[in-house]
C-alpha positions in Angstrom: 302.8 49.6 55.9 306.2 50.0 57.6 309.0 48.1 55.8 311.1 45.8 58.1 314.6 44.3 57.6 314.8 40.7 58.6 318.2 39.0 59.2 317.8 35.6 57.6 321.5 34.6 58.1 321.9 31.0 59.2 323.3 30.8 62.8 325.5 27.9 61.8 326.9 29.8 58.9 325.4 27.4 56.3 325.2 28.5 52.7 321.5 28.0 52.6 318.6 27.2 55.0 315.4 25.3 54.4 312.3 25.8 56.4 309.1 23.9 56.4 306.3 26.1 57.7 302.9 24.8 58.9 301.2 27.5 60.9 297.8 29.1 61.3 298.9 31.9 59.0 302.1 33.3 57.4 304.1 36.1 58.9 302.1 39.3 58.6 305.1 41.5 58.0 306.1 43.6 55.0 309.9 42.9 54.9 313.1 42.3 53.0 316.4 40.6 53.5 319.8 40.1 51.9 319.1 36.5 50.9 317.3 35.3 47.9 314.2 33.3 48.8 312.5 30.4 47.0 309.0 29.7 48.2 306.5 27.0 47.3 303.0 27.3 48.7 301.7 23.9 49.7 298.5 25.0 51.3 296.6 28.3 52.0 295.3 31.3 50.1 295.6 35.1 50.4 297.3 38.1 48.8 300.9 38.2 47.8 302.8 41.5 47.9 306.1 41.7 46.0 307.5 45.1 45.4 304.7 47.0 43.8 302.9 43.9 42.6 299.7 42.7 44.3 298.2 39.3 43.4 296.1 36.6 44.9 298.1 33.4 45.8 297.0 29.8 46.3 298.3 26.3 46.6 301.0 25.2 44.2 302.7 28.5 43.3 306.5 28.8 43.2 308.1 32.2 43.7 311.8 33.2 43.5 312.6 36.5 45.1 315.9 38.5 44.7 317.8 40.0 47.5 316.4 43.1 49.3 313.0 42.8 47.4 310.2 43.7 49.8 307.5 41.1 50.1 304.7 39.5 52.2 302.3 36.6 51.9 299.1 37.8 53.6 296.5 35.2 54.3 292.8 35.7 53.8 290.9 37.0 56.8 289.5 33.6 57.7 293.0 32.5 58.7 293.1 35.0 61.5 289.6 34.2 62.8 289.5 32.9 66.4 289.2 29.1 66.4 290.2 28.8 62.8 291.6 25.4 61.9 293.0 26.6 58.5 296.7 26.1 57.9 299.3 28.0 56.0 301.8 25.5 54.7 305.0 26.2 52.7 308.6 25.4 52.1 311.0 28.4 52.0 314.7 28.3 51.0 316.9 31.3 51.9 320.3 31.6 50.3 322.8 34.3 49.3 323.5 34.7 45.6 327.2 33.8 46.1 326.4 30.8 48.3 328.8 28.7 46.2 331.4 31.5 45.7 331.3 34.9 44.0 332.3 33.6 40.6 330.5 30.2 40.5 327.4 31.3 38.7 329.5 33.4 36.2 331.0 30.2 34.7 329.8 29.0 31.3 328.1 26.0 32.8 326.2 28.0 35.4 325.5 31.2 33.5 321.9 30.3 32.9 321.3 30.2 36.7 323.1 33.6 37.1 320.7 35.0 34.6 317.8 33.6 36.6 319.2 35.5 39.7 319.1 38.7 37.6 315.5 38.2 36.8 314.7 37.4 40.4 315.4 41.0 41.4 311.9 41.6 40.2 310.5 38.5 41.8 309.5 35.6 39.5 306.3 33.6 39.5 306.6 30.2 37.6 303.4 29.4 35.8 304.2 25.9 34.5 302.6 22.8 36.0 305.1 22.7 38.8 304.5 19.3 40.5 308.0 17.9 39.6 309.7 21.0 40.9 307.6 21.1 44.0 308.5 17.5 44.8 312.2 18.3 44.4 312.0 21.3 46.7 310.2 19.3 49.3 312.9 16.7 49.3 315.3 19.3 50.6 313.5 19.4 53.9 314.8 15.9 54.8 318.2 16.0 53.1 321.5 16.7 54.9 323.5 19.9 54.3 325.5 18.5 51.4 322.4 16.9 49.8 320.5 20.2 50.1 323.2 22.1 48.1 323.2 19.5 45.3 319.4 19.5 45.2 319.3 23.3 45.2 321.4 23.3 42.1 319.0 20.8 40.5 316.0 23.0 41.4 317.6 26.2 40.1 318.5 24.4 36.9 314.9 23.3 36.4 313.6 26.8 37.2 316.0 28.4 34.8 314.6 26.3 32.0 311.0 27.0 32.7 309.3 28.4 29.6 306.5 30.1 31.5 307.3 32.6 34.1 306.2 36.2 35.0 308.3 39.0 36.5 306.3 40.6 39.4 307.7 43.9 40.5 308.3 46.8 38.1 311.7 48.1 37.2 310.8 51.4 38.7 310.2 49.9 42.2 313.7 48.6 42.2 316.8 50.7 42.9 318.8 48.8 40.3 318.6 47.7 36.7 319.3 44.5 34.7 322.9 44.1 33.9 323.7 43.9 30.2 326.5 42.7 28.1 326.3 46.1 26.3 328.3 48.7 28.2 326.5 51.6 26.4 323.1 50.2 27.4 324.3 50.0 31.0 325.2 53.7 30.8 321.7 54.4 29.4 320.0 52.6 32.3 322.2 54.4 34.8 321.4 57.7 33.3 317.7 57.1 33.2 317.6 56.0 36.9 319.7 59.0 38.0 317.7 61.5 36.0 314.1 60.2 35.7 312.8 62.9 38.1 313.8 65.5 35.4 312.9 65.7 31.7 314.7 62.9 29.8 314.5 62.9 26.1 315.2 60.2 23.5 317.9 62.5 22.1 319.6 62.6 25.6 319.9 58.8 25.9 320.7 58.1 22.3 323.7 60.4 22.6 324.9 58.4 25.6 324.6 55.2 23.5 326.5 56.9 20.6 323.6 56.2 18.2 321.1 58.4 16.3 317.7 58.6 17.9 315.9 56.4 15.4 318.5 53.7 15.5 318.6 53.8 19.3 314.8 53.6 19.5 314.8 50.4 17.4 317.7 48.9 19.4 316.2 49.7 22.8 312.8 48.1 21.8 314.6 45.0 20.6 316.7 44.6 23.7 314.1 45.7 26.3 310.9 44.4 24.6 309.4 47.8 25.2 309.7 51.4 23.9 312.0 53.9 25.5 309.0 56.0 26.6 307.3 53.0 28.2 310.4 52.0 30.1 310.9 55.6 31.4 307.3 55.8 32.5 307.6 52.4 34.3 310.5 53.7 36.2 308.6 56.8 37.2 305.4 55.0 38.1 307.4 52.4 40.1 309.0 55.2 42.1 305.5 56.8 42.6 304.3 53.5 44.0 307.0 53.5 46.6 306.1 57.0 47.6 302.4 56.2 47.8 303.1 53.3 50.1 305.1 55.5 52.4 301.9 57.6 52.9 303.9 60.8 53.6 303.1 62.8 50.4 300.1 64.0 48.4 299.4 62.6 45.0 300.2 66.0 43.5 303.6 66.0 45.2 304.3 62.4 44.1 303.4 63.3 40.5 306.1 66.0 40.2 308.6 64.2 42.4 308.5 61.1 40.2 309.2 63.1 37.0 305.8 63.9 35.5 305.0 67.4 34.5 301.2 67.4 35.0 298.7 65.5 37.0 296.5 64.3 34.1 299.4 62.6 32.4 300.6 61.1 35.7 297.2 59.6 36.3 296.9 58.3 32.7 300.4 56.7 32.7 299.9 55.2 36.2 296.6 53.6 35.1 298.2 52.3 31.9 301.0 50.6 33.8 299.3 49.4 37.0 295.6 49.2 36.0 294.9 51.4 38.9 294.6 55.1 39.4 297.0 56.3 42.2 294.1 56.6 44.6 292.8 53.2 43.8 296.3 51.6 44.1 296.7 53.0 47.6 293.2 52.2 48.7 293.5 48.6 47.4 296.8 48.1 49.2 295.4 49.5 52.4 292.1 47.5 52.1 293.8 44.2 51.6 296.3 44.8 54.4 293.8 46.2 57.0 291.1 43.6 56.5 293.6 40.9 57.4 
């Protein structure tokens, strides 16, 4: 699938735009844009693509996407059938992260929303019973510009306090990392991303963090909720997913280009992280896209 850039800038230079969509199907386009996007699905079913994540979607889901994160809601085949009376209904809100100023969400009162935006770089699916939030989002359709801004803050506040949410796209699919209050950890993340195609050892990164390997290993697992080796493999597999979707390279080439030193280990780690083999991952992606 070819990735497309869409300009979601509001022509009136408004800080956010709210769109109620009620069509025969959603836009069949793998795309990204500079704005964050909040989507609530009111009606329809299909397959959702967010970064390297592929899942079925249905009525009632709420998704928050970070800027420049590739995505597509692809309706089931029945929605494209001639004479179909099915409808794809949703509300989508597009806004820039700094829509209330560059420092607004860095203030103490708004820091929790700023942290929500950081997580949204992966895409977030909210898994609570969302009726209250859905109703609040729907109110934005009828509000004036000032009311929409106030309501958006209320909605973001509710989402930031959700106890049940899932990050969708892997770290490796993104070309950026979570920011951290720990400067040494930022340096570690940067080093991993800049060098994951080459051998990267625990000793290498622990030296950057100015810690001994055992202490760094414990620290990294506590902060990242995963081992260093798992994190490194997620970066490599995420990059491999991007190369697979470009369909320009052989699996063997992708194996070595993404930092693995042999094909069997690449296949094993890919399966452990995505639940697919590389071939199955590409076939499933193509099958879902082409049949729609």
